[in-house]
TIVO-167463 format. One line per 3 residues: their letters; for each residue x, y, z of N, C-alpha, C. Coordinates in steps of 0.05 Angstrom, whole numbers, plus 5000, padded with zeros to 4 digits. Each point is the difference from the previous one (the first is absolute). Example, Ala and Ser with C-alpha at 12.3 -4.5 7.8 and 13.67 -1.06 7.14 Angstrom:
BEGIN
as	5264,4886,5156,4982,5024,5000,5018,5024,5000  4993,5021,4986,5016,5024,5001,4985,5022,5014
***
This chain:
BEGIN
mqp	5017,4976,5000,4983,5024,5000,5017,5025,5000  4994,5019,4983,5016,5024,4997,4994,5018,5024  5020,5015,5010,4996,5019,5022,4983,5023,4991
pfr	4985,5013,5019,4984,5023,4992,5017,5023,4990  4988,5016,4983,5014,5023,4988,4984,5025,5008  5015,5019,5012,4987,5025,5007,4997,5017,4975
fgr	4976,5003,4990,4995,5013,4975,5005,5030,5002  4995,5011,5023,5005,5029,5004,4975,5014,5009  5002,5027,4998,4977,5016,5009,4981,5005,4978
fal	4974,4997,5006,4979,5006,4980,4986,5025,5009  5000,5021,4982,4988,5025,5007,4973,5002,4988  4980,5009,5015,4973,5003,4991,4989,5027,5009
req	4990,5015,4981,4988,5026,5007,4973,4995,5012  4994,5012,5024,4975,4996,5013,4988,5027,5006  4973,5000,5004,4986,5025,5005,4988,4999,5028
tie	5004,5022,5015,4989,5001,5027,4971,5008,4998  4986,4999,5023,4972,5007,5002,4996,5029,4991  5020,5017,5007,4998,5028,4993,5005,5005,4971
gde	5008,4980,4985,5005,5003,4971,5029,5005,4993  5018,5001,5020,5029,5004,4995,5012,4973,4992  5021,5002,4983,5013,4976,4990,5026,4995,5015
tma	5006,4975,5008,5025,4993,5013,5011,4976,4986  5026,4995,5004,5013,4977,4989,5005,4979,5022  4989,4976,4997,5003,4979,5019,5021,4980,4989
nyd	5018,4990,5017,5020,4981,4991,4996,4974,5015  5004,4978,4985,4996,4973,5011,5023,4983,4993  5011,4985,5020,5022,4981,4994,4987,4974,4989
vtv	5012,4990,4978,4990,4977,4986,5022,4979,4998  4992,4974,5006,5019,4978,4998,4987,4979,4982  5016,4988,4982,4990,4979,4983,5020,4976,5001
sge	4990,4977,4993,5016,4976,5002,5021,4999,4977  5020,4984,5004,5021,4996,4979,4988,4987,4976  4980,4982,5003,4988,4987,4977,4985,5020,4983
qmq	4987,5020,5013,4985,5020,4985,5020,5018,4985  5022,5006,5011,5020,5016,4986,5011,4985,4976  5004,4974,5003,5009,4984,4977,4979,4999,4978
glf	4975,4997,5009,4978,4999,4981,4997,5026,4983  5009,5022,5012,4998,5025,4986,5016,5000,4974  5022,4986,5000,5018,5000,4977,4996,4975,4983
geg	4981,4983,5006,4995,4977,4984,4975,5003,4983  4989,4979,4991,4976,5001,4983,4975,4999,5018  4978,5006,4988,4975,4998,5014,4992,5026,5013
agl	4984,4998,5022,4988,5023,5012,5016,5011,5023  5026,5000,4998,5017,5009,5022,4995,5028,5008  4998,5019,4981,4996,5028,5007,4974,5005,5014
skl	4978,4988,4989,4974,5004,5013,4999,4989,5028  5013,4977,5004,5001,4988,5027,5015,5017,5019  5022,5012,4990,5016,5017,5018,4984,5025,5008
iee	4987,5012,4980,4983,5024,5006,4978,4992,5019  4988,4977,4996,4979,4990,5018,5010,4998,5028  5023,4988,5004,5012,4997,5027,5005,5027,5013
vln	5012,5018,4984,5006,5027,5011,4975,5014,5009  4979,5000,4983,4976,5015,5007,4985,4987,5023  5001,4974,5002,4987,4987,5023,5014,5007,5026
qvl	5026,5003,4999,5015,5009,5024,4993,5028,5007  4996,5017,4980,4992,5028,5005,4973,5001,5013  4981,4983,4990,4973,4999,5012,5002,4992,5030
eaq	5017,4980,5006,5003,4992,5028,5011,5022,5017  5020,5015,4989,5011,5022,5015,4980,5022,5004  4983,5005,4980,4979,5020,5003,4980,4992,5022
mte	4993,4974,5001,4982,4991,5020,5012,5003,5028  5025,4994,5002,5014,5003,5026,4999,5029,5009  5005,5018,4982,4999,5029,5007,4971,5008,5008
hls	4981,4989,4985,4972,5007,5005,4991,4991,5028  5009,4976,5008,4992,4989,5026,5019,5008,5023  5024,5011,4992,5021,5006,5020,5009,4975,5015
aes	4999,4977,4986,5008,4975,5013,5006,4979,4978  5020,4983,5006,5005,4977,4982,4980,4978,5006  5000,4979,4983,4982,4978,5005,5006,4987,5027
yer	4980,4995,5015,5002,4986,5027,5016,5017,5020  5006,5025,4994,5016,5016,5019,4981,5011,5021  5008,4997,5026,4984,5011,5022,5011,5028,5007
teq	4984,5020,4996,5009,5027,5005,4975,5018,5006  5004,5019,5017,4978,5018,5007,4994,5020,4977  5019,5002,4981,4996,5019,4978,4983,4988,4977
rqg	4993,4974,5003,4985,4987,4978,4973,5014,4995  4995,5005,4973,4976,5014,4992,4978,4982,4988  5004,4974,5001,4981,4982,4989,5012,4972,4995
yrn	4985,4982,4987,5009,4973,4996,4997,4991,4971  5019,4983,4992,4999,4989,4973,4977,4980,4997  4991,4996,4975,4978,4982,4995,5004,4985,4974
gyr	5024,4989,4996,5005,4984,4976,5007,5018,4976  4997,4988,4976,5008,5013,4975,4979,4997,4979  4999,5019,4982,4982,4998,4977,5017,5002,4974
prq	5000,4979,4983,5016,5001,4976,4989,5021,4980  5018,5014,4987,4991,5019,4980,5021,5000,4977  4990,5000,4975,5017,4999,4977,5003,5027,4986
lyt	5025,5006,4992,5005,5023,4983,5011,4990,4974  4989,5010,4978,5009,4992,4974,5020,5021,4990  5025,4992,4997,5021,5018,4992,5014,4989,4976
rvg	5019,5017,4989,5014,4991,4976,5023,4981,5006  5003,4992,5025,5019,4978,5006,4985,4975,5008  4974,5000,4998,4984,4977,5006,4980,5006,5022
tit	4984,4979,5007,4981,5003,5021,5013,4998,5028  4996,5019,5017,5012,5000,5027,4977,4995,5020  5003,4980,5017,4981,4994,5020,5010,5011,5027
llv	4985,5019,5011,5008,5012,5025,4981,4990,5022  5012,4995,5023,4985,4992,5024,4996,5025,5017  4976,5011,4999,4994,5025,5014,4992,4994,5029
pqt	5015,5009,5020,4993,4995,5027,4973,5013,5008  4985,4986,5016,4974,5011,5009,5000,5005,5030  4984,5018,5009,4996,5005,5029,4972,4993,5008
rdg	4997,4995,5026,4973,4992,5009,4979,5022,4996  5009,5025,5002,4981,5022,4997,4999,5011,4971  5016,4988,4982,5000,5009,4972,5012,5027,4995
sfs	5017,5009,5018,5010,5028,4998,5025,5003,4982  5012,4978,4992,5025,5002,4984,4994,5003,4970  5012,5020,4988,4998,5005,4971,5027,5005,4990
ael	5010,4983,4982,5028,5002,4990,5003,5023,4980  5019,5018,5006,5006,5022,4982,5010,4989,4973  5012,4976,5001,5011,4988,4975,4979,4998,4978
frr	4975,4993,5008,4979,4997,4979,4989,5027,4991  5000,5019,5018,4990,5027,4992,5019,5012,4980  5026,4993,5002,5020,5011,4982,5005,4983,4975
yqr	4985,4977,4998,5004,4983,4976,4993,5016,4975  5018,5000,4981,4999,5018,4978,4975,4996,4982  4986,5022,4996,4977,4999,4982,5008,4993,4972
seq	5023,5010,4992,5009,4995,4973,5007,4971,4995  5010,4986,5021,5006,4972,4998,4974,4985,4994  4979,5007,5014,4974,4987,4996,4989,5007,4972
afv	5002,5025,4992,4990,5008,4974,5015,4986,4978  5026,4998,5003,5017,4986,4980,4991,4971,4996  4996,4986,5022,4992,4972,4999,4971,4998,4990
lgl	4983,5019,5008,4972,4999,4991,4999,5003,4969  5016,5018,4990,5000,5004,4971,5006,4975,4985  5020,4985,5010,5007,4974,4987,4978,4979,5004
mem	4989,5000,5024,4979,4980,5006,4976,5004,4982  4992,5026,4996,4976,5005,4984,5005,4991,4971  5024,5003,4990,5007,4992,4973,4995,4970,4997
vvq	5008,4985,5021,4997,4971,4999,4970,4992,5001  4986,5012,5019,4972,4993,5005,4983,5006,4975  5005,5023,4987,4984,5008,4977,5008,4986,4975
gvs	5020,4984,5001,5008,4984,4976,5013,5016,4979  5012,5023,5006,5012,5017,4980,5030,4999,5001  5011,4983,5018,5029,4999,5003,5012,4979,4983
trk	5026,5002,4996,5015,4979,4986,5009,4979,5021  5010,4978,4990,5010,4979,5018,5022,5011,5018  5016,5018,4988,5022,5011,5016,4990,5016,5024
vte	4979,5016,4995,4989,5016,5022,4989,4981,5022  4987,4978,4992,4990,4981,5019,5023,4989,5017  5022,4993,4987,5023,4990,5015,5011,5021,5019
ite	5001,5025,4991,5011,5021,5017,4982,5003,5024  4974,5000,4996,4981,5004,5022,5004,4978,5021  5002,4975,4991,5003,4978,5019,5027,5001,5014
qlc	5020,5009,4986,5026,5003,5012,5000,5022,5021  4986,5022,4994,4999,5022,5019,4984,4993,5025  4978,4987,4996,4981,4996,5022,4999,4972,5011
gvs	5009,4981,4985,5001,4973,5010,4974,4984,5000  4978,5013,4992,4974,4987,5000,4985,5009,4975  4978,4985,4994,4982,5008,4979,4978,5017,5013
fsk	4987,5018,4984,4981,5018,5010,4973,4997,4986  4979,5000,5016,4973,4999,4988,4989,5028,4997  4978,5002,4986,4987,5027,4997,4992,5012,5026
stv	4990,4983,5018,4991,5010,5026,5023,5011,5017  5024,4987,4998,5023,5009,5014,5008,5028,4989  5001,5002,4974,5008,5025,4987,4980,5022,5008
sql	4974,4994,5000,4979,5019,5006,5003,5010,5028  5005,4982,5019,5003,5008,5028,5024,5019,5004  5023,4992,4989,5024,5016,5003,4996,5027,4986
tiq	4987,5000,4977,4996,5025,4985,4983,5020,5015  4978,4991,5012,4983,5018,5015,5015,5013,5023  5016,4984,5014,5015,5010,5022,5021,5021,4992
lda	5014,4994,4979,5021,5019,4991,4988,5024,4987  4980,4997,4984,4987,5023,4986,4990,5021,5020  4990,4990,5022,4989,5019,5020,5022,5018,5011
rvr	5024,4988,5005,5022,5015,5011,5011,5020,4979  5003,4990,4976,5010,5018,4978,4980,5023,4996  4974,4994,5000,4980,5021,4995,5001,5020,5022
afn	5003,4991,5025,5001,5019,5023,5023,5019,4997  5023,4990,4991,5023,5018,4996,4995,5019,4976  4990,4989,4978,4998,5016,4976,4977,5021,5001
err	4981,4995,5018,4977,5019,5001,5001,5016,5026  5022,4999,5015,5002,5014,5026,4997,5030,4996  4991,5014,5021,4998,5029,4999,5028,5012,5001
leg	5005,5019,4983,5026,5014,4999,4999,5025,5018  5015,4999,5022,4999,5021,5020,5024,5019,4996  4996,5026,5006,5022,5019,4998,5005,5009,4972
syp	5022,5015,4996,5006,5011,4974,5024,4985,4987  5000,5000,4974,5021,4986,4984,5011,5021,4980  5020,5016,5008,5011,5020,4982,5011,4989,4974
fvy	5012,4976,5001,5012,4988,4976,4986,4974,4994  4992,4996,4975,4987,4975,4991,5014,4990,4975  5005,4974,4999,5011,4987,4976,4979,4982,4988
ida	4998,5002,4973,4980,4983,4986,5015,4986,4977  4994,4974,4997,5010,4985,4977,4981,4978,4993  5005,4987,4978,4983,4978,4991,5017,4977,4991
myt	4990,4976,5004,5013,4976,4989,4978,4983,4986  5009,4985,4980,4981,4982,4986,5006,4971,5007  4978,4986,5003,5002,4971,5005,4979,4986,4983
kar	5001,4974,4998,4981,4985,4984,4982,4983,5018  4975,4999,4992,4980,4985,5015,4980,4987,4980  4989,4978,5008,4980,4987,4984,4972,5013,5004
evd	4986,5003,4978,4973,5012,5001,4983,4983,4981  4983,4983,5013,4983,4981,4985,5019,4980,4985  5002,5002,4974,5016,4981,4985,5024,5013,4986
rvv	5008,5023,5010,5023,5013,4988,5018,5013,5021  5025,5006,4992,5019,5013,5017,5001,5030,4993  4996,5017,5020,5000,5029,4995,5021,5014,5017
ska	5007,5024,4991,5019,5016,5015,4985,5018,5020  5010,5001,5025,4987,5016,5020,5020,5020,5012  4991,5025,5004,5017,5020,5011,4996,5002,5030
ali	5021,4999,5016,4999,5004,5029,5011,5028,5005  4982,5018,5009,5008,5027,5006,5007,5002,5030  5025,5008,5006,5011,4998,5027,5007,5028,5009
asg	4991,5008,5024,5007,5026,5011,5013,4997,5028  5021,5015,5004,5012,5002,5026,5005,5029,5007  5004,5006,5026,5003,5028,5008,5018,5004,5023
vte	5007,5025,5005,5017,5007,5023,4984,5018,5018  4998,4993,5025,4985,5016,5019,5015,5025,5009  4987,5017,5015,5014,5024,5010,5021,4992,5021
agv	4999,4976,5010,5020,4990,5019,5024,4988,4985  4998,4998,4973,5022,4990,4984,4999,4970,4996  4978,4986,5007,4998,4971,4998,4986,4993,4974
rev	5011,4980,4986,4987,4991,4975,4977,4981,5007  4980,5001,4984,4977,4982,5002,4991,4991,4972  4991,4975,4998,4986,4991,4976,4971,5010,5003
lgv	4991,5016,4982,4973,5011,5001,4979,4981,4989  5007,4984,4980,4981,4980,4990,5006,4992,4971  4985,4980,4991,5002,4990,4973,4973,4995,4988
rmg	4996,5007,4975,4975,4994,4986,5007,4987,4973  4983,4981,4993,5003,4986,4974,4982,5013,4979  5011,5001,4976,4985,5011,4977,5006,4985,4975
dse	4983,5004,4980,5005,4987,4974,5023,5013,4985  5004,5026,5005,5021,5014,4986,5005,5026,5015  5021,5015,4990,5005,5026,5010,4987,5020,4982
nea	4981,5016,5010,4989,5022,4985,4990,5021,5019  4990,5021,4990,4991,5022,5017,4979,4992,5020  4981,4984,4990,4978,4991,5018,5010,4982,5022
twe	5019,4982,4994,5011,4982,5020,5015,5016,5021  5016,5019,4992,5015,5017,5019,4981,5017,5017  4979,5010,4987,4982,5017,5016,4986,4983,5021
emf	4993,4975,4994,4988,4982,5020,5020,4995,5022  5026,4997,4993,5020,4995,5020,5003,5024,5019  5002,5024,4989,5003,5024,5017,4975,5005,5017
rwl	4976,4995,4988,4975,5004,5015,4999,4981,5023  5008,4975,4995,5000,4979,5021,5018,5008,5023  5024,5010,4994,5019,5008,5020,4988,5024,5016
rdr	4989,5019,4986,4988,5024,5013,4977,4992,5018  4983,4982,4991,4977,4991,5016,5009,4985,5025  5024,4988,4999,5010,4986,5024,5015,5019,5019
glk	5002,5025,4993,5011,5020,5018,5026,5012,4992  5010,4994,4976,5026,5011,4991,4997,5030,4997  5018,5015,5014,4999,5029,4999,5028,5011,5006
gvd	5002,5027,4997,5026,5013,5004,5021,4992,4980  4992,4994,4976,5020,4991,4979,5011,5024,4986  5026,5004,5003,5014,5023,4987,5013,4992,4974
yvv	5012,4976,4999,5014,4991,4976,4991,4971,4994  4996,4995,4974,4995,4973,4991,5022,4994,4979  5015,4977,5005,5022,4992,4982,4991,4976,4984
sdd	5003,5001,4974,4992,4978,4983,5013,5003,4972  4997,4979,4985,5007,5001,4971,4977,5015,4986  5004,5006,4975,4979,5014,4985,4979,4979,4989
hrg	4986,4988,5019,4979,4980,4992,4977,5015,4986  4989,4987,4981,4979,5012,4984,4976,5007,5017  4992,5025,5000,4976,5009,5015,5004,5005,5029
lvk	5024,4994,5011,5005,5003,5029,4998,5029,5008  5014,5018,4986,5002,5027,5009,4973,5014,5000  4984,4995,4979,4973,5012,4999,4983,4991,5023
alr	5001,4974,5006,4985,4988,5022,5009,5012,5027  5027,5003,5003,5011,5011,5024,4990,5028,5005  5000,5016,4980,4993,5028,5003,4970,5004,5006
rqf	4984,4980,4992,4971,5002,5007,4995,4991,5029  5015,4980,5009,4995,4989,5027,5016,5013,5022  5024,5010,4993,5017,5013,5020,5010,5027,4988
qgt	4982,5019,4999,5007,5026,4989,5022,5013,5016  5019,5013,4986,5022,5014,5014,5024,4983,5006  4998,4973,4995,5023,4982,5005,5020,5003,4977
vwq	5025,5000,5007,5022,5002,4980,5006,4972,4990  5002,4997,4974,5007,4975,4988,5030,5000,4993  5015,4981,5010,5029,4997,4993,5002,4976,4982
rcq	5009,5005,4975,5004,4978,4981,5026,4986,5006  4999,4974,5001,5024,4984,5006,5022,5006,4980  5023,5009,5010,5022,5008,4983,5012,4976,4986
vhl	5001,4977,5013,5012,4976,4988,4983,4992,4975  4974,4999,5003,4983,4993,4977,5003,5021,4977  5002,5025,5007,5003,5020,4980,5026,4996,4985
mrn	5022,4995,5015,5026,4995,4987,4998,4976,4981  4986,4979,5008,4997,4977,4983,4985,5007,4974  4979,5016,5004,4985,5009,4976,5017,5016,4981
vls	5016,5018,5011,5017,5017,4983,5020,4983,4985  5013,4981,5015,5021,4983,4988,4988,4981,4979  4974,4994,5003,4988,4982,4980,4997,5014,4972
htp	5002,5026,5000,4999,5015,4975,5028,5008,4990  5020,4989,5012,5028,5008,4995,5015,4979,4984  5013,5007,4978,5017,4981,4986,5021,4988,5019
rky	5006,4974,4997,5018,4986,5018,5026,5014,5005  5012,5011,4979,5027,5012,5003,5001,5025,5017  4976,5012,5005,4999,5024,5017,4990,4994,5028
kad	4992,4976,5006,4986,4994,5025,5017,5005,5025  5025,4992,5000,5017,5003,5023,5004,5030,5006  5006,5016,4980,5003,5028,5004,4975,5014,5009
maa	4977,4991,4988,4975,5012,5007,4992,4994,5029  5005,4975,5009,4994,4992,5027,5015,5018,5020  5025,5006,4995,5015,5018,5017,4989,5028,5000
wlk	4991,5010,4977,4988,5026,4999,4973,5002,5014  4985,4979,4998,4974,4999,5014,5003,5003,5030  5021,4987,5011,5005,5003,5029,5008,5029,5007
rvl	5015,5013,4982,5007,5028,5006,4974,5017,5001  4982,4994,4982,4975,5016,5000,4983,4994,5024  4994,4974,5005,4980,4993,5020,5011,4999,5028
hae	5026,4998,5003,5013,5000,5027,5013,5026,5006  4993,5021,4987,5011,5027,5005,4994,5009,5028  5015,5020,5010,4997,5010,5027,4973,5013,5005
deq	4991,5015,4980,4974,5014,5003,4987,5003,4973  4976,5011,5000,4985,5002,4975,5013,5018,4979  5013,5021,5009,5013,5018,4981,5023,4986,4986
ear	5016,4985,5015,5022,4985,4987,4989,4978,4982  4978,4987,5008,4988,4980,4983,4991,5011,4973  4989,5024,5001,4991,5012,4975,5023,5008,4982
rql	5022,5009,5013,5024,5007,4984,5011,4975,4986  5001,4978,5016,5010,4975,4988,4982,4989,4979  4973,5005,5002,4981,4991,4980,5006,5014,4973
vrf	5005,5026,5001,5007,5015,4976,5024,4989,4986  5021,4994,5016,5025,4989,4989,4995,4972,4989  4983,4984,5013,4993,4973,4991,4986,5002,4972
cer	4981,5018,4998,4986,5002,4975,5018,5009,4977  5018,5018,5006,5019,5010,4979,5018,4977,4991  5008,4982,5019,5018,4979,4994,4987,4978,4984
fek	4975,4993,5005,4988,4976,4989,4977,5005,4980  4994,5025,4995,4976,5005,4983,5003,4989,4972  5024,4997,4990,5004,4989,4973,5003,4969,5001
qap	5015,4990,5020,5005,4972,5002,4976,4984,5009  4984,5012,5018,4976,4985,5011,4977,5019,5005  4988,5011,4980,4978,5019,5004,4976,4990,5016
kav	4993,4974,4996,4978,4989,5015,5006,4998,5030  5025,4994,5006,5009,4998,5028,4998,5028,5013  5009,5020,4985,4999,5027,5011,4971,5009,5005
scl	4982,4994,4982,4972,5007,5003,4988,4985,5024  5008,4975,5004,4990,4984,5022,5008,5013,5027  5025,5008,5002,5010,5012,5025,4986,5027,5005
eag	4998,5016,4979,4987,5026,5003,4971,4997,5010  4986,4980,4989,4972,4996,5007,4997,4992,5030  5019,4984,5010,4998,4990,5027,5015,5015,5021
fdd	5016,5020,4992,5019,5013,5017,4987,5013,5025  4980,5016,4996,4988,5015,5023,4990,4981,5022  4986,4979,4991,4989,4981,5020,5022,4983,5013
aia	5023,4997,4987,5021,4984,5011,5017,5015,5020  4998,5027,5000,5017,5015,5019,4983,5013,5022  4975,4990,5004,4982,5011,5021,5013,4998,5027
vms	5016,4980,5006,5013,4996,5026,5021,5022,5006  5008,5015,4980,5021,5020,5005,4990,5023,5017  4974,5001,5004,4990,5021,5019,5002,4991,5029
lpg	5009,4975,5004,5003,4989,5027,5028,5004,5011  5003,4998,5027,5027,5000,5011,5016,4976,4988  5026,5004,4996,5016,4980,4986,4998,4972,5009
kyr	4998,4995,5026,5002,4972,5010,4975,4983,4993  4979,5013,4991,4976,4985,4992,4999,4993,4970  5017,5013,4985,4998,4997,4971,5008,4972,4991
vrl	5020,4988,5011,5009,4973,4991,4978,4980,5004  4986,5001,5023,4979,4980,5005,4975,5005,4984  4996,5024,4990,4974,5007,4987,5002,5004,4970
rtt	5024,4999,4989,5002,5005,4971,4995,4975,4983  4999,4976,5013,4994,4976,4985,4980,4982,5015  4991,4980,4987,4982,4980,5013,5015,4975,5008
nvq	5026,5003,5006,5017,4977,5006,4988,4984,5023  4989,5013,5020,4989,4986,5023,4977,4982,4991  4984,5009,4981,4978,4984,4989,5011,4977,4983
erl	5021,5006,4985,5012,4980,4982,5010,4976,5016  5013,5006,5023,5010,4978,5017,4977,4984,5012  4979,5014,5007,4976,4986,5011,4988,4981,4979
iee	4998,5010,4975,4989,4983,4979,5018,4977,4993  5026,5005,5001,5019,4978,4993,4997,4977,5020  4995,5006,5025,4997,4979,5020,4974,4984,4993
irr	4979,5013,4992,4976,4986,4992,5005,4983,4975  5015,5011,4981,5007,4985,4976,5015,4974,5006  5017,5001,5020,5016,4977,5007,4982,4976,5008
rer	4978,5006,5014,4980,4979,5007,4983,4993,4976  4991,5021,4986,4982,4996,4978,5011,4982,4978  5026,5001,4996,5012,4985,4978,4996,4970,5004
vir	4997,4991,5024,4996,4971,5006,4972,4992,4990  4980,5017,5006,4973,4993,4993,4995,5005,4970  5011,5022,4990,4998,5008,4972,4972,5010,4992
ifp	4981,4983,5002,4972,5008,4993,4982,4993,5024  4988,5021,5012,4982,4996,5023,4974,4987,4990  4988,4983,5017,4975,4987,4992,4977,5019,4997
nea	5002,5024,5013,4979,5020,4997,5011,5026,5011  4985,5022,4997,5009,5026,5009,5002,5001,5031  4981,4986,5013,5000,5000,5029,5026,4988,5011
aal	5010,4979,4987,5025,4988,5009,5024,5019,4997  5000,5015,4978,5021,5020,4996,4999,5021,5022  4976,5011,5005,4997,5020,5021,5008,4990,5027
rmi	4993,4974,5005,5007,4988,5026,5030,5000,5005  5015,4990,4981,5029,4998,5004,5013,5027,5000  4992,5018,4982,5012,5026,4999,4993,5015,5026
gal	4975,4998,5009,4992,5014,5024,5014,4989,5025  5005,4974,5001,5014,4988,5022,5028,5009,5002  5014,5001,4977,5027,5009,4999,5002,5030,5008
lae	4982,5016,4991,5000,5028,5007,4995,5004,5029  4982,4984,5012,4995,5002,5029,5025,4994,5016  5015,4980,4991,5025,4994,5014,5020,5023,4997
qhe	5003,5011,4976,5018,5022,4996,4992,5024,5017  4975,5005,5002,4990,5022,5016,5009,4996,5029  4997,4976,5011,5009,4995,5027,5030,5004,5004
twq	5015,4992,4980,5029,5003,5001,5007,5030,5001  4987,5016,4984,5005,5029,4998,4994,5014,5027  4983,4989,5016,4993,5013,5026,5023,4999,5019
err	5020,4984,4995,5022,4996,5019,5020,5023,5001  5000,5017,4979,5019,5022,5000,4990,5023,4983  5010,5024,5006,4992,5024,4985,5015,5001,4974
yld	4986,5007,4979,5011,5002,4973,5012,5027,4995  4986,5021,5009,5009,5028,4996,4997,5016,5025  5019,5017,5005,4997,5020,5022,4984,5023,4987
mqd	4975,5004,5009,4982,5019,4987,5001,5028,5012  5016,5005,5020,4999,5025,5014,5006,5024,4981  5022,4997,4985,5007,5022,4981,4979,5004,4979
yle	4987,4979,4991,4980,5003,4980,4975,5014,5011  4992,4993,5024,4976,5012,5012,5005,5030,5005  5025,5007,5008,5006,5028,5004,5000,5015,4973
hrd	5011,4986,4979,5000,5012,4973,4972,5004,4990  4983,4981,5005,4972,5002,4990,4985,5023,5015  5005,5002,5026,4987,5021,5016,5010,5028,4990
svt	5026,5001,4993,5011,5025,4991,4988,5009,4973  4997,4980,4982,4988,5006,4974,4971,5009,5003  4986,4986,5017,4971,5007,5005,4998,5028,5011
hns	5017,5006,5020,5000,5027,5012,5005,5022,4980  5020,4995,4983,5007,5020,4979,4978,5004,4981  4986,4978,4992,4978,5002,4982,4977,5016,5012
lti	4994,4996,5026,4979,5014,5013,5007,5030,5002  5026,5006,5005,5008,5027,5002,4996,5015,4974  5007,4987,4977,4997,5012,4974,4970,5005,4994
vgs	4983,4980,5006,4972,5003,4995,4988,5023,5017  5009,5001,5025,4990,5021,5018,5007,5028,4992  5022,5003,4985,5009,5026,4991,4987,5010,4975
l	4985,4982,4986,4987,5008,4975,4976,5018,5004
***
């Protein structure tokens, strides 16, 4: 028999009754046989994770009762009452956890509350493909490898109802407070609709609060990007409480700006500089692209608006003969792309592009590539919404921007505007 192996400390984020988050650490020990199994064939990894999580559950129960099993102590807060098996379906296989029970039913494991919604959504997407008979043999094999069991329609239905309720609660929540900065972008995915595969647009919004914390504001599915779709998106956000929006950052999506100006009058639109640069370069002959890319940075990354306009004139003079369409493209998008230059310098880098949205979408793409075609629109919304909910929670852990200088800048601009109006 192999000697036991001290696996190390397992850290788990827990939430207090007051809502504050703390990090709890648990010592975990596994057998030598389990460590050997990890590097062999079969279900070594899933068994190891199963052992680790079961030890964490035991440690949590000990903390909850303030006593070990059979320990006699005046600090004891209750008594154990056996175990209840519970299965989690993960991408390393089915994990069976033995959840400790108390006589009064007061123990609730934080581990399950933190079980990732996206993990469930990911597995559900694959399961639905199998149940509805639209998957290939390969997808069936993947599903069984991921989950270790076959799934019936009733199983899928039960899991779907539970997960959909949580995703819906997040995506439809009331938006409290003001969001001076909002990012908007769209991604396309494929879903089955009756007997055909169609392209679906997922419109995703995130924002920065006056405290400088990023939040995912929500996602809506649509058949395409157009003015009506964007207007529905902005109306939906406004009806849920979105207010105090000073800047919206996005690419030049068709119909977006008109819809924005109707639903959020007075909001400044910042056109993503990266997308504008790509558009300009797409109209540029290959032999001039490197030189033009350098010049575009001089224009768009200038110190202030005056310098940017001077560089624009020089840019046009240099390229008007070699790439006239590129010059016209930059001139048309220039004013909207330098809107951030009215802000204090430290906010410009974060607000001149939609990079924060691009990274968010790329993480969704990483999961979506496995499924490729969702069985229906609801399955797409489920997985995208679950991933966004997780990202939202991660963003709450730290501040994205120090907003103090911006708030002072905004108050100063407002005061000056009122002074001018009052003197008329």
